N, C-alpha and C positions, 0 to 999 in steps of 0.2 A: 207439564215443566209449565214455567211460568214464568211473566215477567218478575225482572230483576229488581229496575227503575221503575219502568215506562207504565203506559196504559196503553191501547189500546188506539182512547182518542187525541192523548197526545205522540204518538207517530204517524197517525193518520194526517192529524194537520200540517205536517211536510210532504203529504203526497199528492197527487191530483183527484182531488175527490171529485173532480166534473163528470169523470167516465172511466180510464185505466187504470188506475192501482185504489182499490178499497179491501183494506182487511176483514174477513171474514165473510161468513154469507156463502156466494159464490165464486167471491174474488178471490185475494192470496191471501190461504188459510194463515189462520192465528195462531196454529200450533210451529208454524215453519217462523212466522213473525215472532212470537216468543224465543226461537232459537235464535233469529240472528240481533235479536236486543240482547239477551244474554251474551252471545258473544259478542257484541259492541260495547255491553257493559266490561266483559274483561278486557279487551282493548283501551278503551279509557285507563282501568286499573292501573292495570303494564303499564301505559304509557307515565300515568302518577306515580308508578312505586315508589321511583327515586326520593322521591317529594315529602311520602304522605303513606302510611302504615294503612295495607287491604286489606282486606278486603273495606272498601271505601264506606262508610254509613249509607241508605238510602234517605230519598224525602230531599235530600238538598238539590234544590231549584235548580242550580246553572249545572248542575250532573246530568239531573234531567233534561233539560234541553239538551245538551250534547251529545247523550243518548239516543232521544227521538230525532234528531236529525242526523248521527249516523247511521239508525236506522234502517228510517226510513234509505237515504240513499244505499245501503245495501239491498234492501229488500226492491227501490228501483234499478240499482246493476241488476239484480237476478231474474228480474220481471221484463226488463227490456232489455238484455245481453239475451234472452233468451228468443224471446218475439222479434229482433233483428239480428238477427244472425253475428252475434258474441258485442253491435255498438250500441255502445251504451247510451242516456243524453246524458249531456252535460252537466246537466243540473245536481246530477249523482256526486259525480268530481267534485262538483263545487261544495256539494256537503260535507262531504271528506277534506275538501282542502278546509274551508271553516272550522271546522272539529280539530282537526291535526293544528291550524293556528292558534288558536284559542288553548292548548293542551300543553303547547312550545312555552305560548307567554305566559300559563299559570307558572312552571316548570322555573322558565328563568327568573318571575314574579314571583317565587314562592314563599321569602320571608313574609312579602305582606297580604298575601291573596289566604286569607280564612277558608278551610271549610269548614262546613259548621258537622261538629264531633268525629271529624278526622283528626288525626296526631301527625303533628308534624315533625320532620326528622330532620336535622340538622345537617345543612349544605354551605359549602363554601360558593360564591360565584361561579369559579373556574368549576365545579360539579354541575352546578345547576346547566352553567352554558354548555359542557360537558351532555349531560344526559338530553339536553335541549334537541342538542346537533345529532347524537346519536342517534334520535328516534326521526330525525327528518324523515320524509319520504321521497323518495325518486317519484315523480309526473315524467312521466315518456310522452314523446308527443306522435301522433297517430301516424304512421308511416304509410 
């Protein structure tokens, strides 16, 4: 397996490089990071699918940033959840929420958003609003 859009360095920028989560060597397995990045890319493509034809092109800086941040959140949730008895760090949820908020804005503003190399679909405002709302994530408070 290989990274679809990101590199280890791009993902590592969003992780705690001082101690706890380092991809590769004796830290978080790079193969697992690649698999989680592939899942993040799939999630992003599925979210944006109503507005653009997928698969989306590689090398698009804004999508790489979103995929890197979402992958870091998946890695953090995986590592921290296992280490803390399923209590994940707040930054993982914050990263996920930031990514999905940006994706919702991309769908809503789809006519004015350009993804280099991607073919845009025709959507009415109502379709864009419905698509962004139907992909909204529920965030539950800790009980």
